[in-house]
N, C-alpha and C positions, 0 to 999 in steps of 0.2 A: 504494500500500499504506499503510495507517495505521500510524504508528510508536507503540510502546508507551512510555508512561512508565515510570520506574524503579518507581514505585507500582503501576501496573498489572502489570508484570512480576513483582514479588514477590508480589501478591496471587494472581496466577495460579500462581506457583510453590508457594504455600501453606506458606512455610518461615519459621522464626524464627532469629534469630542468637543463638547461645550464646557466653557468655564464658569457660566453664569451662577450655578447653584452653590459654588464652593465659597465658604466664608474665609475672609481674609482677616488675619490676626492684627489688624492695625489698631490704632488708639480709638477710643470711644468718640473723640472730638472729630475724627474724620467723618464727613458726612456720607461716605460710602458704607459706613457701618450703620445699618439701621436694624430695628428689631426684625426678626424673621417674619413675624406676621404682617409687617408693613411692605414687604416686597411683593412685586405682582406675581401672579400664578405662573409657574414654570415647570418643565419637566425636572424630575428628580433623578439624577444619573447615579447608576450602580455599575461598578466595574468589577468583574470576577475572573479570576484565573484558577484553573483546576487542573489536577492529574499530573503536576509537575512535582519536583521536590519542594520542601518549604523555601529554599533559596530562589529556585526558578519561579514559583508562583508569586513570591513577593516581587522579584524583579519584572515580572511580565505585567502584573496588574497595575504597578505604579507607571510602567510605560504606557500601558493601555490608557491610563487616565491623563496621560499627557506629559510624563516625565517628572522627575522629582524637582527640577528647576521651576516648574509651574507653581509649586507649593512653597519652596524653601529658597530663601536667598543665601547670598555668599557668606554673609556674617551673622545669620539668624541663630537664635539660641532655640534648640529643639527639645521640648519636654515630652518624653514617651512615657505613656501611662498604661502598663500591662495589668492583667488580673493576676493576682499573686497569692491568693488565700488558701488554695487547695491543692494537693498533689496531683500528680498524673496529667490528665488532660484539663484538671481544673485550674492550672496556672498557665498563663499564655506561653506558647510554645518558644523555648529559648532560641532555637535557630531561626524561626520566623523573625523574632524580634532583632536578632543579629543580622539577618538579611536586610531588613529596613535600615539598620545603622549603616551597614556598608553601602547601601544605595545612596545614603545621605552624604557619606563621606567621599564617595565617587561622584558627586554632583557634577554635571557638565558646567565648566566655567570656574570650578574649584569650589571649596567649602573651608572657610576660615572661621566658622562659629564653634559651637559646641552642642553635644547631645547629653542630656540628663535623662536617666531612667528614674521614675518617682512612682512609688505605689505604697498604699496604706492597707495593711491587713488587720486594722483595728485591734492591735494588741499592744501591750506595753513593749518597750524597746528590746528588753532581754528575750522575750518571746518571739518578737518579730525577727530577730537574727538567729534564732534558733533553726534547728534542721527540719522544723515542721512547715516552713514556708519557702517562697520562691528564692529568697536571697541566698539562702544556704541549703537548699534541698539536697539531701545526701544521694548519692549514686544508689542504684538498686530499683527496687519495685516503685518507690515513689517518683521515679522519673519515667515509668512506663507511660506510653502514649505521649511522650515528650522527647526532649533531645537528651540522649544519655550522656553526652560528652561534658556538659558544664551546666551549673546553676547561674544565677544571675550575677553573683559576686565573682565567681570564677570567670565568667565572661568579661567582666571589668578588668580583672587582673590580666587576662589574656590581651586585652587591647593595650593595657599599660606595658606588659612585657614586650610588645611589638613596638613601643614608641609612641603609641597613639594615646595621647593623654587628655584629649578633649572630649572623651566619652567617659562619664562618670555616673554614679547612682547615689540617690538620696532615699532611703526608707523613710516614709512619712510616719510620724509619731504624734499622738495628741500631747497637748500641754499637760505637764504633770506625770506623764508615762515614760518619759525618757530617763529611765533608771540606770543607764550606763553613762551617757554622755551629758545629760540635762542641757540639751542644746536646742530646746523649742520653747518658744514663749508666745503669748498673745500680744498682738501689736495692732496699730490702727494703719500701718503703712510702712514702706522700707526705711523712711527716716528715723522710725522709733526702735528699729531692730538693734539688739546689743551685738557687740563684736563677737564673731565666731558662732552666731545663732542663726537657726531658721525661724520663721514665724507663721502663725495662723492669724488671719484677718477674720473676725467674726462679724457678719453683717446682721441688720435687723431681721427679726423673725418674719418668716413667710408663711401665711396660713393657706393650706390647700382647701379644696371644695368641701371636704369632709369635716372641716373645722379644726384639724389637728395641724400643728405648726412645726416647722423645721428651723434651724439656725443655720442659715447658709454660711459657708466659710470658703476660703481659699488660701493656698499656701504661698509664702514668700520664701524662696529657696536661695540658699547661699552657695554659690558654685565653688566646689573644691578645685576646680581647673583655673578659673579666672578671678575668683573672689568677689565677682559681682553679684548683685542681688536680682533674682529673676521673679518678678511680680506678675502672677498668673491672672489677676483681674484683667478684663478687657479694656479697662482704662489705664492699665499699668504698663509694663515693658521691662527693659533692662536698666536698672539703677547703678550708677557709677559716680563717685565723687560728688555726691549730694544731689544728683538729679538723674532724670531718664536720659539715656544716650539714644543714638539713632537706631540701634538694633532693634529687630523685631523678635517677638516671642511666638513660637509655633507649637501648639498643643495638640498632640496626636495621641488618642486612646487606642489600645491594642486589645480588644476583648476577645474572649473565648466564645465557644458556642456549645452550651450544655444545658440539660435539664436540670433545674435547681433541685427538684424533688429527688425521691429515691424509688424509681420504678413506678411513679405516678406524678400526677400534677400536684404541685404544692402551691403555696399562697403567692410564691414570687414568679411563677411560670418558668421561662427561660433565662439563663444567665448569659447576657451578651452585651450588646452596645449601649442600651439605654441604662441597665442595671450597673454598668461599669463605673457610673459616676458616683455610686454609693462609696466607693473605695477612694475617692478623692475629696472627701470631707472630714473635717475634725469631728469625731463622734459618729453615732449610728442613728441619729434622729431621721435621717432620709430614709433608712431602712424601715424604721417602724411607723412612720407617718401614715402608712396605708397598709402594709402587708400584715400587720398584727391585728388589723381591724377589717379584713376582708374587703379592702379598698385599694387594689393595686393601681387603679386609675389615679390615686392621689400621689402615689409614688412617681408615675409617669409625669403627672402634672408638675411635681416639684422639681424633677429633672428638666423639664421643658423651661421652667423659670430659670433654673441655673444657666442653661446653654443659651438663653436669649438675654440675659441681663448680667451675668457674672463671668462666665467663661467664654472663649472664642475657639472652639475646636477647629483645627485646619482641615482634617478629615478623620474618618474612623476607619481602621483596618482590622477586620474580624479575622483572626487566625484559626481557621477551622481544619488544622492538619487532622485532628481527631475530634469528633463530636460525640459528647456524652449522651446517648440516647436513653440511658438508664439514670445516670446522675453525673454530678461533677467529678466523681472519682471511680464510679462503677462502669458498666458495660459501654463501650465506645466503638464507633465505627471509624475506619481510616478514610475520611472524606476528602482530604487532600485538596482543600479549597480555601482560597482567600478572597474576601470581598472588601471593596473599598468605596466609600460613599461620604458625602459631605455631612450627612445627618444620621442619627442612630435609629430613628423610627423606620424609615425606608429600608435601611440596611438590615435591621432585625426582621422586619416582615419577609423580605426576599430570603434571607439565609435561612430563617426557620422554615419556611414553606418549601423551599427548593433543596436545602442541604440536610437539615436536621429531620424534618418530617418524613422524607423517604427512608431514613434509617429505621424508623419504627412509626408506622402510620396509625398513631392513636390521635384522637380528636384534639387532645390539648397541645399537640405540636403544630396544628394547622391554625395560622393566625386569621384565617377567615371564619373559624368557629368562635363562638362566645366563651372565651376561656381566660385565664389570668393574664396570659401574655398579651392577648389582644386588648384587654382592659388597660394594661400598663402603656401599651404603645397609644391608645386612643387618648389616654390622659396627657401623654407628651405632644401628640399631635394636636390636642385642643389648644396648646401654647403656641401654636404655629409652626411646629417642627415636622418636616417630612410628610410622607403620605402613606395610606393603606390601600391606595387605589392604584391598581396595576396599570391602568390607562395613563397615569401620570408618571410612570416610571419609563426611564430609558435605560435598558439593561444591555450592557456589552460583555460578552464571554469569550474568553480565550481558552481553548483546550491545549495546554502546554505539550501534551503528549504528541500533538499533530505539528509542532513547530521544529524547524531546524534549531540546533542549540550549539553553542561554543563553550569551550573549557579552556581557560587560559592558566598557564603555569609560568612562573618567573623564577630564574635561578641567579644568586648574587655573583657579582664579579667585581674586579678592581675598578671602581669608577664606572660601573656599568651594571645593566640588568639584561640577561639573556632571556628573552620571552619565546615561548612556543605555545601553540593551541591546536585543539582538536575539534573538528566539527562533526556532529552527529545530523544525518539528514541532508537532503538536497538543498544546495544554495539557490537562491533566486538570481536570475540574469541580471547583470549590471552591477553586482555587489562589489564594493571595495572596502578595505580595512582602515580603520582610523585608530591611532594610539595616542591616548593622552595621558599625562601623569601629573601629579602633585606630590609635594613632599611635606613631611612632618615640620620642616623649617619654613613653611609657608611659600616655597617656590612654585610657581605655575609656569610651565614651559610650553611653547607652541606645540600643538598637536602634530604627529606624524600622520600624513593622510595619503590617500591615493594608492595604497598598497592593493595590488591585483587579488583577485579572489582566490587564486590558487597559493597565496603565501601562507605559510604556517609557522614562520619564525621570524624574529627581528630583534636586534640588539640595540637598547638604549645606552649611549655612552655619554661621556662628559658629565657623570653625575658625582655627587659628592659621597665619599665613603662615610659610613656611620650614620647616614641619614635615611630613614624610611620613606619609601615612595609607594604611593598608591597608584597603580596602573590600571588604565581601563581600555579594553579592546572593544571597538564598536564596529559591527558590519553594517554598512550604510548602502542604500539604493536611493538615488536622487535626493541625497542629504537627509533622508529619512532613516533613523536607527531601527534596524530590524532584528538585531541580536546584539548582545554585549556580555561581557564578563569582566571581572575585576580580580586582581592579585595584588598583594601587599608584600614588598621585597625590600630588603636593606642592601644597598651597594656596600662592598667591604673589601679590604685588601687583607684581611685576616682569615686565614684558612687553616684548618687542621688536616694534615695528610697522614693517611694511615700507611703503615708499611705494606709492600706488596707480598702476599701470601701465596705461594705456589704449592700445588699438591705434587 
């Protein structure tokens, strides 16, 4: 069977990628930022990649949505919010998250900002950092249906060991529960934050339709890389030297896709994009505003309030490498799917109906039925977020198993990097290769372009020894990228030579 390239697939699909529905994380004073409900009616775009590896699925879905440069600027600060409270498929797949980080680091045009992974498992600090949660999840059965190689802290260490220091992690802790570091405090803004500490800003109470209230909050994070303060409020930004600088903050949730119950529907329905906001608040009032009172719509309504008045998500990336059709930690299907959307309602509707529901066709997984998941989505939609109407959705799907792929490898040399790559599947006509590289020292060199399709190796020379280079290989047709891969290599003149052993 002939495999289609992405270019051939999209040409056959006959679709264009629109940017209108994606929210830009600019300041509240920018007139382009209006409440969601004030915008004119428009299609809600969902991008889906399936049947690849966690890495290729993430790469393809971001490219399908227009490329990472569409969402993230050269010096942006990107805050990634995974789900982290449960083992196995219950915490966001580590390799999926790593794949997105690598896509950001390899941004066309370079990336000189930073990436911060932040998640709140609603426990005191000593428990948060134990082996029970994503940060230090031990190898073995707790990593089943997840990446066996690394937990989140090991992933951070791996980046740092490779000289990539602008990727860091901040486990979120409630004020008064930081029993190891005591580094969280309640503040009214970044100017109030004590040296060395992170802060929670507590906003006035919000009362949902069922009469119960939440205390909305958002974090101010102190970067371990730059020392800057990252204010997550939509009116905030990056605080430096007593004021906001020109950098932008991009907030990207990375939810899972699981049944919240245990073999049946429970009060919370599915755990995915809408519900992931519960893990980005100080305390659990958002969880109990409706779920404990048979009013999941109140939870959705409260989340809708948060994302139209407090936070500005850049996009949501649901990492459904495995989908828990029994529970967050029980029976799961290897669904190998990643979905990307500007809003959580549209994304949850589509992923639940077309990814989770086929795993176990029970009524409470179908968001067209009257169940707790639908009630949550309707509550959020009532605040002007997303849609549950498929006629208002533009869904674009790429089956990665049908694409030609490329795998890039790099070998260090004295002042150079020797590159080689392997292609799987037929290449489209007119393809040429482009090689771009950036360094940990901030260097950005002109891309090598126009290499003919038959090329499978190239040497980058004139490099600095001891510097880590991120090299991106792109296959292009008429200036459109149809495949790519990235390798991170350090040029060096220090080699260990082993003695020759003859039999």
